[in-house]
Every structure is written in structure tokens, then in C-alpha cells.
N, C-alpha and C positions, 0 to 999 in steps of 0.2 A: 321893323328896320327897313330902310330903303336901300338895300344893297344893289350894286350894279355888278353884273356878271359878264365877263368877256372871255372869249377863247384866246389862249395865249400860245398853245401848241396844238395845231389842228391835226386830229386823227393820227397821233403819233403812236398809239397802241393798237396792235392788231388783235390782241386778246383782252386781257384784264389789266388796265392801268391801276396801280396801287402804290402804297407805301410812300407818299410824298414826305420829304424831309427837307426843310430849308437849311442849307449849310451857311451859317453866319460868316464863317471865315472867308469863303470864296464868293458869297452872295450869289449862289446858284441853287436851283431846285433839283433835288435828287428824287427819282421815282423809278418804278419798275413796270415791266410788262410781264406778268406772271407766267402765263402758259407758254409763251415763246422764249422765256428765259433771258430777257433783256434787262439791263440796268441803264438808266438814262441820267444825263447831267445837262441841265439847261441853264443858259445864262440870259437873264432878261436884258442885260446891257448889250450883248452882241446878237441875241436871237438864235445863237447856235445851240442845237440839241445833239450832244454827243451820245453815243450809245455803244454798248458792248453786249454781245450775245454769248451766253454760257451753254445753251443747248435747248432741246425740245422737251416739252412737258411729258410726252409719251415715254421718254427715257429717264424720267424722274429728275430732270435738271431744270425744274422751274426756278424762278427767282422771285421771291416775294417780299424781301426787305433790303434796305440799304441804309447804313448809318456810318457817318465818318468816325475814324479812330483818332484819338488825341495824338498818337505817335505817327500818324500819316496813313493814307490809304482808307479803305472802307471795309466794314463788315457787310457781307451779303449772305443770303441764304441760297443754296443750290440744292434742290431736292430736300433731303432731310439733314443736310450739313450746314453748319455755320462756317463761313470761310473768310479769310482776309484777301482783299483784292487790291492790287496796286494798279491804278489806272494807267500810269505812264508805261510800265513794263508789261501790263496785262497778266502779271503773275497771279495765280489763284492758289492759295494755301488753305487746305482744310484744317480747321481748328477742332471741331467736334462734330460727331454724327450721332443722331438720336433715332429712336424708333426702328432699330435694325430688325429686318425681317418683316416689317409691317408695311402695308400699302397706304402710306401717308405722305404728306409733304408739309414743310413749314409754311405757315401763313401769318404774316404780319409780325412786327416786332419793334420795340423802342427801348431806349435806355432810361433808367431812372436817374435821379439827381446825383447819385454816387458814381455813375458811369458803368453799371452792370447792364447787360442786355437782357430784356425779357422777350421771349418768343414762344410760339406754341405750334403744334402740328394739328392736322385735320385729315380726315379720310379723303381719298381722291374723288374729285367731282365726277358724277355721271353726266349731269347737265348743271347749269348754273344754280348754285344754292341747294343742290341735291347731292347728298353724300351718305355713306354709311355712317350712322351716328355713333358718337361716343368712342371714336377710334383715336382721338388725339390726346395730347398731354401738354401742360404748361411748364416751361422750363425757364431757367435763368443761366446766362453765361457770366460767370463771376469774373472779376478783374484779374484773378490769377489764372484764368483760362479753364477752370473746372466748370462742370455743368451740374445744376441742381434741378430735380423734378419737384414741382409743387402741387399740381393737380392732374388727375387722370380723368378720362371720360368726357373730354371736350369734343364737341361736334364740329363747329366752325369757329376757330379762334379769331378774334378781331379786337381792335380798339384798346389802346392802353392810355392811361392818363393818371397823373398824380396831383394831389393838392399842393399848394405852395408850401405848406408846413411839412409835407412828406409823411403825414400821418394817415392818409387814405390813398389807396390805389383803386382805380376804376378799370374794369376789364369786361369785354363783351364776348358772349357766346351767341352767335347769330341765330342759331336754330330755335332756342326758346324765346328769341326776340327780346332779350333783357340785357341791361347794363348792371353789372354787379359791383358792389363796393366791399372793400376789405380794410381792416385795420392794417397799417403798414409800419414796419420798422426799417428805416433807411440804412441803419448801421449793419444789421444782420441780413437784410434782404428777405425778411419774413413777411409774407402777405396774408398769412392765416393765423390770426391770434386764436389761441385755444384755451379752453376751460377744462382744467384737469386732464389735458391732452386728449380730450374726447371729441369736442365739438368745434367745428370750423366756424369762425366768425364771418359768415358770408351773408350779405343782405342785398336785396334788389333795390336799386336806386331809380331805375327807369324801366318800365314795363311797356313796350310798344303795343302789346296786345290789348292793353286797357285804354288806349287813346283812340277814340272814334275819329279823330281828325287825320290819323295816319292810315294810309292804305293797308288793307288786310294782308297783302302779300309783301309788304315792305320789311326788309331785314336790316337791323342795325349792323353797320360794317365798320369802317375806320372812324377814329374819334380823336378829338383834341380838346384842350381846355383853355379858357381865357383867363385873364388876370383877375376877373371877378369870381373865379371858381365855377363858372358855368360850362357845361359840356356841349360840344358841337359834334353831332353824330351824323355821318353820311349814311343815307338809307338806300340800300339796293332795291330796285324796282319802284322807288318813290320819286326819283328825280329831284331830290331835295337834301339839304343839310339842315337838320333840325337843331335848335338850341334848347337845352333842357336845364332846369334848375335841379341839381341832384338832391337838394334838401327836401323838395316837395315832389319830385318826379314829374313835374308839369312842363309841358312845352311852352317856351316863352319867345320863340322866334323861329324863322325858317328862311332859307335861301333857295330860290327856285333855280334848278340847274337844267340847261337844255340837253339833257341826256338822262334817260330813265334809270340806267343801271349805275347809280352813283356809288363809288366805292370808298373813298377816303378824303381826308382834308388835313391841312396844316396851316398854321400862321407863318407868314414870311414877309419879305420886303425889309427895307432898312429900319422901319419902325415897328415891324411885326403887326401892322394893322391891315395887312392884306391876307386873304385866305386862298390857298391853292387847292383845287378840287380835282380829283381823278375820277374816271369812270371806266366802264367795261364795254367792249365790243363783242365779247365772247357770247355766243348764243343769240345775238340780236337777229330778229327776223327781218325779212325784206320790208314788211309793213312798218315795223318799228323804226327801221332805218329811214324810211320816207318821212316819218313823223319827227325823228330826232337824228338828222344827218350828221350831227357833230359827235355822235357816240364814238368813244375811243380817244377823245381829245382831253387836254388839260385846260382847266378854266381858272380864272382869277376873279375873286369877289372883293369889292371895295365898298366903303361907306357902311361898314358893319356896326359902327358905334362900339366896338370892342377890339381888343388886341391880345396877342399872346406873348410868350417869352421864348428866348432861344432854346431849341431842343438840345438836350444833353447828348454828348458824344461818348463813345466807348473809351474807357480809361485804361484798358488792359494793353 
């Protein structure tokens, strides 16, 4: 592909830019700055980048996801809580809190086609991509407001995507450097098909550790899916968004990003043929900053030869 990449919001994140979500209703890009606890809303029409701060990472008030609600406002994560946020009044209402008594935080989240939110926790970072392993769990916030736990022992939860027929859910745990696939039931919100209630139907669809063209230190992070069913995975420490065929596990394309610590991506724009890409400034050394001075910015890639679909919103 001959993608063109431009910076659209220069150095807007002081720590880790993440969770991009294109809001079709308002034609704005939502994203977060995790460690500083900011949620952003950027308009490409006006160039205005609004933001609101919830708190500091050291007091467990990181913000790692933002998703619009059908009834108005946004779902955001604050530490280990999923909350409703009214941008106009700045009112924050806690809906559910998970992992009580554990040193974790929520990391990444998206809604499936039925409008339930999927999110997961991870151990607190000591340095970028270094955590106490297997401390997190994968949850869903149902439309009725209840929470379900689906998987335990997650290290760094990232990347959600579903096939167009809603029969497969893709999910990333960054530490093993793998993208997993699960049979999925959209009606019940069940991601783990079982055989005699004993065996989890989990399969590896992409293994970054087996691809010699991907840097050894690269970790799969945020992810999206295009209308052809191909996965786009932002890879931390690689400075790239790779396109993978989940049927073969093979890399079939890549976007070069002028920032090494690439974190996530989403399709957006009026025709959903643009890709917005976030990255991290957290832990960047002086030498790395000289090499990639745009670290902490938000980028837009065009000319992809692919497009996405509107991201689901929370229906509750």
C-alpha cells in the first residue's frame, strides 16, 4: 500500500495516547491520554482539541477508554471503574468498579455490535510494557449495567475486533505477542465456546513472535478491522501499524508511523477510509525523542486501499 501519514494533533499526549474512536454522530475523534487521565475530543473541521482531566495515574485515576453512549454522554474508564461522563456538565457517574483490592487498572475497551462494552484490566506498569503478569481479567459491561467476567490471568489487555457476521471475536494480550480468536455469540455475549463445559475455544490467529519481519521487541497493542475482514494492529516499539490476514496469520501490509511507540488505530472520516493512529510519549528517552520528535501526537493515514465501518456505541 502507498499510505500517506500526516500529523493532525501535534504532541497532544504527555503520556500514552490511546483508545481512538471515531464518533460518527459528531464527526469527531475521541481518544485518551492514559497516565495523565485525560479524555480528548478533536474536530477535524475546526481543528479544536477539547480535553478533560480526571486525575493522575499515581492515584489510580488513569483514563484508558472512551466510547459514546446512545442515550448521550460517554463511557470512560477511570482507574478500575467504568463511568458515564457528561461532557457538557462534566458530571462523572461511576457505573461499575472491578478488581477491588488489586493493583490494576482498566486498559482498552470497545463495544460489540449489540452495544455491550468489552474491557479488561492489567497490572500497573513499572516501565512501558513491563507489568506484573497475569493480574488482569476480561469483562463486559452489559446493556442492563451488570458486569460479567470472561477471562482471568490477562497480562496487558489490548485490541478488540469482531467479524462482520459477529461469529468471531479477536482480542490481544500484548505480553505473549499474540492475537487470539474466539467463537462468539452476539446474543448472549459469550466469547468462549465450550466443549462439555471443559475446554475454551481459544486459537492464535496472529503470532508476532513468529514473524521475522517484525522487530523482536514489538508488542501488539490496539487493533481494528476493515471491511475485508483483515486486522490492523498497532505495534508498540515498532513504529508501525501492520495489516494481517487472520485466516493465514500472515502480514499483508504495513503503515510507517513517525513515532516508535505506536499504540492504537481506528478508521474514521466521512467515508471511513482514513485511519487515525495514536502513540505514546511515556518513557521516551532523549535520544528517541530526537529521532521521533512527534512522539505523543495523533496521526492520520490515507490512501490505504481499505476502509472500516462505524464503531458501535454503548446501548445501555
